Biotite code that builds the C-alpha atoms (Angstrom):
import biotite.structure as struc

atoms = struc.array([
    struc.Atom([3.321, 54.954, -95.972], chain_id="A", res_id=1, res_name="MET", atom_name="CA", element="C"),
    struc.Atom([0.714, 53.511, -98.237], chain_id="A", res_id=2, res_name="GLN", atom_name="CA", element="C"),
    struc.Atom([-2.381, 51.372, -98.428], chain_id="A", res_id=3, res_name="LEU", atom_name="CA", element="C"),
    struc.Atom([-1.740, 48.031, -100.171], chain_id="A", res_id=4, res_name="LYS", atom_name="CA", element="C"),
    struc.Atom([-3.447, 44.729, -100.773], chain_id="A", res_id=5, res_name="GLU", atom_name="CA", element="C"),
    struc.Atom([-0.912, 41.956, -100.255], chain_id="A", res_id=6, res_name="ILE", atom_name="CA", element="C"),
    struc.Atom([-1.448, 38.964, -102.544], chain_id="A", res_id=7, res_name="SER", atom_name="CA", element="C"),
    struc.Atom([-2.264, 35.543, -101.080], chain_id="A", res_id=8, res_name="PRO", atom_name="CA", element="C"),
    struc.Atom([0.849, 33.792, -99.831], chain_id="A", res_id=9, res_name="THR", atom_name="CA", element="C"),
    struc.Atom([1.667, 30.237, -98.791], chain_id="A", res_id=10, res_name="THR", atom_name="CA", element="C"),
    struc.Atom([3.529, 29.927, -95.478], chain_id="A", res_id=11, res_name="PHE", atom_name="CA", element="C"),
    struc.Atom([5.328, 27.269, -93.495], chain_id="A", res_id=12, res_name="LEU", atom_name="CA", element="C"),
    struc.Atom([4.692, 28.508, -89.966], chain_id="A", res_id=13, res_name="PHE", atom_name="CA", element="C"),
    struc.Atom([4.887, 28.064, -86.200], chain_id="A", res_id=14, res_name="PHE", atom_name="CA", element="C"),
    struc.Atom([1.965, 29.263, -84.066], chain_id="A", res_id=15, res_name="LYS", atom_name="CA", element="C"),
    struc.Atom([1.719, 30.020, -80.338], chain_id="A", res_id=16, res_name="THR", atom_name="CA", element="C"),
    struc.Atom([-0.112, 32.084, -77.754], chain_id="A", res_id=17, res_name="GLU", atom_name="CA", element="C"),
    struc.Atom([2.322, 34.400, -75.988], chain_id="A", res_id=18, res_name="THR", atom_name="CA", element="C"),
    struc.Atom([2.924, 37.718, -74.215], chain_id="A", res_id=19, res_name="HIS", atom_name="CA", element="C"),
    struc.Atom([5.033, 40.738, -75.159], chain_id="A", res_id=20, res_name="LEU", atom_name="CA", element="C"),
    struc.Atom([7.858, 39.935, -72.729], chain_id="A", res_id=21, res_name="ASN", atom_name="CA", element="C"),
    struc.Atom([8.245, 36.399, -74.200], chain_id="A", res_id=22, res_name="GLU", atom_name="CA", element="C"),
    struc.Atom([8.887, 37.390, -77.830], chain_id="A", res_id=23, res_name="LEU", atom_name="CA", element="C"),
    struc.Atom([12.675, 37.046, -77.656], chain_id="A", res_id=24, res_name="GLY", atom_name="CA", element="C"),
    struc.Atom([12.490, 33.318, -77.114], chain_id="A", res_id=25, res_name="ARG", atom_name="CA", element="C"),
    struc.Atom([10.916, 32.830, -80.559], chain_id="A", res_id=26, res_name="PHE", atom_name="CA", element="C"),
    struc.Atom([13.821, 34.326, -82.540], chain_id="A", res_id=27, res_name="ILE", atom_name="CA", element="C"),
    struc.Atom([15.389, 30.864, -83.198], chain_id="A", res_id=28, res_name="PRO", atom_name="CA", element="C"),
    struc.Atom([12.133, 29.628, -84.781], chain_id="A", res_id=29, res_name="VAL", atom_name="CA", element="C"),
    struc.Atom([13.015, 31.433, -88.020], chain_id="A", res_id=30, res_name="GLY", atom_name="CA", element="C"),
    struc.Atom([16.150, 29.325, -88.425], chain_id="A", res_id=31, res_name="GLN", atom_name="CA", element="C"),
    struc.Atom([14.153, 26.178, -87.655], chain_id="A", res_id=32, res_name="GLU", atom_name="CA", element="C"),
    struc.Atom([11.640, 27.079, -90.386], chain_id="A", res_id=33, res_name="LEU", atom_name="CA", element="C"),
    struc.Atom([14.453, 27.490, -92.917], chain_id="A", res_id=34, res_name="PHE", atom_name="CA", element="C"),
    struc.Atom([15.942, 24.138, -91.875], chain_id="A", res_id=35, res_name="GLN", atom_name="CA", element="C"),
    struc.Atom([12.560, 22.396, -92.235], chain_id="A", res_id=36, res_name="GLU", atom_name="CA", element="C"),
    struc.Atom([11.935, 23.995, -95.640], chain_id="A", res_id=37, res_name="ALA", atom_name="CA", element="C"),
    struc.Atom([15.327, 22.800, -96.924], chain_id="A", res_id=38, res_name="VAL", atom_name="CA", element="C"),
    struc.Atom([14.824, 19.327, -95.426], chain_id="A", res_id=39, res_name="LYS", atom_name="CA", element="C"),
    struc.Atom([11.402, 19.033, -97.100], chain_id="A", res_id=40, res_name="GLN", atom_name="CA", element="C"),
    struc.Atom([12.719, 20.522, -100.391], chain_id="A", res_id=41, res_name="LYS", atom_name="CA", element="C"),
    struc.Atom([10.222, 23.398, -100.210], chain_id="A", res_id=42, res_name="LEU", atom_name="CA", element="C"),
    struc.Atom([11.023, 26.405, -102.401], chain_id="A", res_id=43, res_name="PHE", atom_name="CA", element="C"),
    struc.Atom([11.518, 29.466, -100.132], chain_id="A", res_id=44, res_name="ILE", atom_name="CA", element="C"),
    struc.Atom([10.075, 32.653, -101.651], chain_id="A", res_id=45, res_name="THR", atom_name="CA", element="C"),
    struc.Atom([10.876, 35.379, -99.108], chain_id="A", res_id=46, res_name="GLY", atom_name="CA", element="C"),
    struc.Atom([12.167, 36.414, -95.684], chain_id="A", res_id=47, res_name="PRO", atom_name="CA", element="C"),
    struc.Atom([10.800, 35.525, -92.248], chain_id="A", res_id=48, res_name="ILE", atom_name="CA", element="C"),
    struc.Atom([7.521, 37.139, -91.173], chain_id="A", res_id=49, res_name="HIS", atom_name="CA", element="C"),
    struc.Atom([6.097, 37.552, -87.694], chain_id="A", res_id=50, res_name="TRP", atom_name="CA", element="C"),
    struc.Atom([2.296, 37.744, -87.726], chain_id="A", res_id=51, res_name="HIS", atom_name="CA", element="C"),
    struc.Atom([0.478, 39.105, -84.683], chain_id="A", res_id=52, res_name="TYR", atom_name="CA", element="C"),
    struc.Atom([-3.223, 38.539, -84.015], chain_id="A", res_id=53, res_name="PHE", atom_name="CA", element="C"),
    struc.Atom([-4.970, 40.404, -81.197], chain_id="A", res_id=54, res_name="GLY", atom_name="CA", element="C"),
    struc.Atom([-1.791, 42.239, -80.156], chain_id="A", res_id=55, res_name="PHE", atom_name="CA", element="C"),
    struc.Atom([-2.536, 45.478, -78.278], chain_id="A", res_id=56, res_name="THR", atom_name="CA", element="C"),
    struc.Atom([0.889, 46.332, -76.862], chain_id="A", res_id=57, res_name="GLY", atom_name="CA", element="C"),
    struc.Atom([-0.293, 45.599, -73.326], chain_id="A", res_id=58, res_name="GLU", atom_name="CA", element="C"),
    struc.Atom([2.409, 43.490, -71.605], chain_id="A", res_id=59, res_name="PRO", atom_name="CA", element="C"),
    struc.Atom([-0.019, 41.212, -69.735], chain_id="A", res_id=60, res_name="ASP", atom_name="CA", element="C"),
    struc.Atom([-2.517, 40.593, -72.545], chain_id="A", res_id=61, res_name="LYS", atom_name="CA", element="C"),
    struc.Atom([-1.947, 37.350, -74.488], chain_id="A", res_id=62, res_name="PRO", atom_name="CA", element="C"),
    struc.Atom([-2.007, 37.303, -78.282], chain_id="A", res_id=63, res_name="PHE", atom_name="CA", element="C"),
    struc.Atom([-1.337, 34.859, -81.092], chain_id="A", res_id=64, res_name="THR", atom_name="CA", element="C"),
    struc.Atom([2.058, 34.882, -82.791], chain_id="A", res_id=65, res_name="LEU", atom_name="CA", element="C"),
    struc.Atom([2.901, 33.128, -86.027], chain_id="A", res_id=66, res_name="GLU", atom_name="CA", element="C"),
    struc.Atom([6.513, 32.975, -87.167], chain_id="A", res_id=67, res_name="VAL", atom_name="CA", element="C"),
    struc.Atom([6.185, 32.292, -90.887], chain_id="A", res_id=68, res_name="ALA", atom_name="CA", element="C"),
    struc.Atom([8.347, 31.541, -93.914], chain_id="A", res_id=69, res_name="LEU", atom_name="CA", element="C"),
    struc.Atom([6.874, 32.109, -97.400], chain_id="A", res_id=70, res_name="PRO", atom_name="CA", element="C"),
    struc.Atom([7.076, 29.054, -99.662], chain_id="A", res_id=71, res_name="ILE", atom_name="CA", element="C"),
    struc.Atom([5.990, 28.518, -103.263], chain_id="A", res_id=72, res_name="SER", atom_name="CA", element="C"),
    struc.Atom([3.314, 25.907, -102.625], chain_id="A", res_id=73, res_name="GLU", atom_name="CA", element="C"),
    struc.Atom([1.795, 23.677, -99.977], chain_id="A", res_id=74, res_name="ALA", atom_name="CA", element="C"),
    struc.Atom([2.682, 20.035, -100.532], chain_id="A", res_id=75, res_name="PRO", atom_name="CA", element="C"),
    struc.Atom([-0.382, 17.858, -100.004], chain_id="A", res_id=76, res_name="ALA", atom_name="CA", element="C"),
    struc.Atom([1.585, 15.245, -98.065], chain_id="A", res_id=77, res_name="ASP", atom_name="CA", element="C"),
    struc.Atom([3.448, 17.514, -95.628], chain_id="A", res_id=78, res_name="TYR", atom_name="CA", element="C"),
    struc.Atom([3.688, 15.876, -92.203], chain_id="A", res_id=79, res_name="ASP", atom_name="CA", element="C"),
    struc.Atom([6.365, 17.890, -90.444], chain_id="A", res_id=80, res_name="GLY", atom_name="CA", element="C"),
    struc.Atom([6.747, 19.736, -87.170], chain_id="A", res_id=81, res_name="VAL", atom_name="CA", element="C"),
    struc.Atom([5.224, 23.006, -88.471], chain_id="A", res_id=82, res_name="PHE", atom_name="CA", element="C"),
    struc.Atom([1.990, 24.002, -90.226], chain_id="A", res_id=83, res_name="HIS", atom_name="CA", element="C"),
    struc.Atom([1.298, 25.162, -93.770], chain_id="A", res_id=84, res_name="ILE", atom_name="CA", element="C"),
    struc.Atom([-1.405, 27.566, -94.937], chain_id="A", res_id=85, res_name="LYS", atom_name="CA", element="C"),
    struc.Atom([-2.338, 29.824, -97.830], chain_id="A", res_id=86, res_name="ARG", atom_name="CA", element="C"),
    struc.Atom([-3.551, 33.266, -96.796], chain_id="A", res_id=87, res_name="THR", atom_name="CA", element="C"),
    struc.Atom([-6.286, 35.397, -98.280], chain_id="A", res_id=88, res_name="GLU", atom_name="CA", element="C"),
    struc.Atom([-5.469, 38.828, -99.765], chain_id="A", res_id=89, res_name="PRO", atom_name="CA", element="C"),
    struc.Atom([-4.318, 41.112, -96.915], chain_id="A", res_id=90, res_name="PHE", atom_name="CA", element="C"),
    struc.Atom([-5.433, 44.753, -97.129], chain_id="A", res_id=91, res_name="LYS", atom_name="CA", element="C"),
    struc.Atom([-3.008, 46.759, -95.020], chain_id="A", res_id=92, res_name="SER", atom_name="CA", element="C"),
    struc.Atom([-1.398, 50.066, -94.221], chain_id="A", res_id=93, res_name="ALA", atom_name="CA", element="C"),
    struc.Atom([2.311, 49.597, -94.920], chain_id="A", res_id=94, res_name="VAL", atom_name="CA", element="C"),
    struc.Atom([5.542, 51.282, -93.897], chain_id="A", res_id=95, res_name="THR", atom_name="CA", element="C"),
    struc.Atom([9.203, 50.306, -93.908], chain_id="A", res_id=96, res_name="VAL", atom_name="CA", element="C"),
    struc.Atom([11.261, 50.838, -90.757], chain_id="A", res_id=97, res_name="HIS", atom_name="CA", element="C"),
    struc.Atom([15.020, 51.123, -91.107], chain_id="A", res_id=98, res_name="GLU", atom_name="CA", element="C"),
    struc.Atom([17.165, 50.761, -88.013], chain_id="A", res_id=99, res_name="GLY", atom_name="CA", element="C"),
    struc.Atom([17.148, 49.353, -84.531], chain_id="A", res_id=100, res_name="ASN", atom_name="CA", element="C"),
    struc.Atom([14.030, 47.459, -83.483], chain_id="A", res_id=101, res_name="TRP", atom_name="CA", element="C"),
    struc.Atom([14.008, 49.514, -80.271], chain_id="A", res_id=102, res_name="GLN", atom_name="CA", element="C"),
    struc.Atom([12.527, 52.337, -82.390], chain_id="A", res_id=103, res_name="THR", atom_name="CA", element="C"),
    struc.Atom([9.810, 50.177, -83.991], chain_id="A", res_id=104, res_name="LEU", atom_name="CA", element="C"),
    struc.Atom([7.179, 51.760, -81.694], chain_id="A", res_id=105, res_name="PRO", atom_name="CA", element="C"),
    struc.Atom([7.851, 55.099, -83.424], chain_id="A", res_id=106, res_name="ASP", atom_name="CA", element="C"),
    struc.Atom([7.163, 53.520, -86.824], chain_id="A", res_id=107, res_name="ALA", atom_name="CA", element="C"),
    struc.Atom([3.963, 51.986, -85.457], chain_id="A", res_id=108, res_name="TYR", atom_name="CA", element="C"),
    struc.Atom([2.915, 55.387, -84.119], chain_id="A", res_id=109, res_name="GLY", atom_name="CA", element="C"),
    struc.Atom([3.360, 56.988, -87.535], chain_id="A", res_id=110, res_name="ARG", atom_name="CA", element="C"),
    struc.Atom([1.481, 54.123, -89.185], chain_id="A", res_id=111, res_name="LEU", atom_name="CA", element="C"),
    struc.Atom([-1.420, 54.416, -86.711], chain_id="A", res_id=112, res_name="ILE", atom_name="CA", element="C"),
    struc.Atom([-1.551, 58.172, -87.390], chain_id="A", res_id=113, res_name="GLN", atom_name="CA", element="C"),
    struc.Atom([-1.655, 57.455, -91.146], chain_id="A", res_id=114, res_name="PHE", atom_name="CA", element="C"),
    struc.Atom([-4.545, 55.048, -90.568], chain_id="A", res_id=115, res_name="MET", atom_name="CA", element="C"),
    struc.Atom([-6.375, 57.615, -88.417], chain_id="A", res_id=116, res_name="HIS", atom_name="CA", element="C"),
    struc.Atom([-5.836, 60.389, -91.001], chain_id="A", res_id=117, res_name="ASP", atom_name="CA", element="C"),
    struc.Atom([-7.193, 58.127, -93.759], chain_id="A", res_id=118, res_name="ASN", atom_name="CA", element="C"),
    struc.Atom([-10.111, 56.779, -91.676], chain_id="A", res_id=119, res_name="LYS", atom_name="CA", element="C"),
    struc.Atom([-8.807, 53.191, -91.869], chain_id="A", res_id=120, res_name="LEU", atom_name="CA", element="C"),
    struc.Atom([-10.036, 50.732, -89.236], chain_id="A", res_id=121, res_name="LYS", atom_name="CA", element="C"),
    struc.Atom([-7.528, 48.101, -88.000], chain_id="A", res_id=122, res_name="PRO", atom_name="CA", element="C"),
    struc.Atom([-8.606, 44.457, -88.281], chain_id="A", res_id=123, res_name="ASN", atom_name="CA", element="C"),
    struc.Atom([-6.439, 43.081, -85.427], chain_id="A", res_id=124, res_name="GLY", atom_name="CA", element="C"),
    struc.Atom([-3.764, 41.469, -87.635], chain_id="A", res_id=125, res_name="ALA", atom_name="CA", element="C"),
    struc.Atom([-0.266, 42.861, -88.080], chain_id="A", res_id=126, res_name="THR", atom_name="CA", element="C"),
    struc.Atom([2.735, 41.515, -89.980], chain_id="A", res_id=127, res_name="ARG", atom_name="CA", element="C"),
    struc.Atom([6.402, 42.319, -89.606], chain_id="A", res_id=128, res_name="GLU", atom_name="CA", element="C"),
    struc.Atom([8.574, 41.210, -92.532], chain_id="A", res_id=129, res_name="ILE", atom_name="CA", element="C"),
    struc.Atom([12.273, 41.074, -91.707], chain_id="A", res_id=130, res_name="TYR", atom_name="CA", element="C"),
    struc.Atom([13.910, 42.165, -94.966], chain_id="A", res_id=131, res_name="ILE", atom_name="CA", element="C"),
    struc.Atom([17.305, 42.498, -93.269], chain_id="A", res_id=132, res_name="ASN", atom_name="CA", element="C"),
    struc.Atom([18.028, 41.461, -89.685], chain_id="A", res_id=133, res_name="SER", atom_name="CA", element="C"),
    struc.Atom([21.482, 42.332, -88.399], chain_id="A", res_id=134, res_name="ASP", atom_name="CA", element="C"),
    struc.Atom([21.854, 41.455, -84.732], chain_id="A", res_id=135, res_name="LEU", atom_name="CA", element="C"),
    struc.Atom([25.422, 42.810, -84.668], chain_id="A", res_id=136, res_name="HIS", atom_name="CA", element="C"),
    struc.Atom([24.660, 46.137, -86.392], chain_id="A", res_id=137, res_name="ALA", atom_name="CA", element="C"),
    struc.Atom([20.967, 46.885, -85.662], chain_id="A", res_id=138, res_name="PRO", atom_name="CA", element="C"),
    struc.Atom([21.109, 50.176, -87.562], chain_id="A", res_id=139, res_name="ALA", atom_name="CA", element="C"),
    struc.Atom([21.138, 48.003, -90.721], chain_id="A", res_id=140, res_name="ALA", atom_name="CA", element="C"),
    struc.Atom([17.802, 46.331, -89.914], chain_id="A", res_id=141, res_name="ASN", atom_name="CA", element="C"),
    struc.Atom([15.032, 46.780, -92.481], chain_id="A", res_id=142, res_name="VAL", atom_name="CA", element="C"),
    struc.Atom([11.535, 45.768, -91.367], chain_id="A", res_id=143, res_name="THR", atom_name="CA", element="C"),
    struc.Atom([8.310, 46.140, -93.333], chain_id="A", res_id=144, res_name="MET", atom_name="CA", element="C"),
    struc.Atom([5.226, 46.605, -91.145], chain_id="A", res_id=145, res_name="ILE", atom_name="CA", element="C"),
    struc.Atom([1.807, 45.700, -92.550], chain_id="A", res_id=146, res_name="GLN", atom_name="CA", element="C"),
    struc.Atom([-1.152, 46.578, -90.306], chain_id="A", res_id=147, res_name="MET", atom_name="CA", element="C"),
    struc.Atom([-4.325, 44.926, -91.512], chain_id="A", res_id=148, res_name="GLY", atom_name="CA", element="C"),
    struc.Atom([-7.293, 47.180, -92.214], chain_id="A", res_id=149, res_name="VAL", atom_name="CA", element="C"),
    struc.Atom([-10.965, 46.532, -92.955], chain_id="A", res_id=150, res_name="GLU", atom_name="CA", element="C"),
])
């Protein structure tokens, strides 16, 4: 675990308000983002991200989800089905989780403890970067978690 400032990034992204029990229905959005990027001849610079804003883990509390694909630049004339934005630097506590997503809560617990131990205050934004996603062999999943801090 470490404290890092993530450089500004340009994303092609989908945005929605949702609840914890609805997350599974957004898995196909990643493929749709890749298809749109290829169709628009956008240069893809990394794996799919899921960005959470206002997520508390409470099943009934709504939060904002962005499914995002990093791209090299934002074309001025983009008029597609998704949105494009450039982020600001993102100061975050970071860890990498290897294995089944069912054990992601354990990784979050360790990251929250790291933040507590280092007197870091969360800013309400969290990113999950899916470095490797293997739906047939979940033990091979590699997910970077970035919890924003003030």
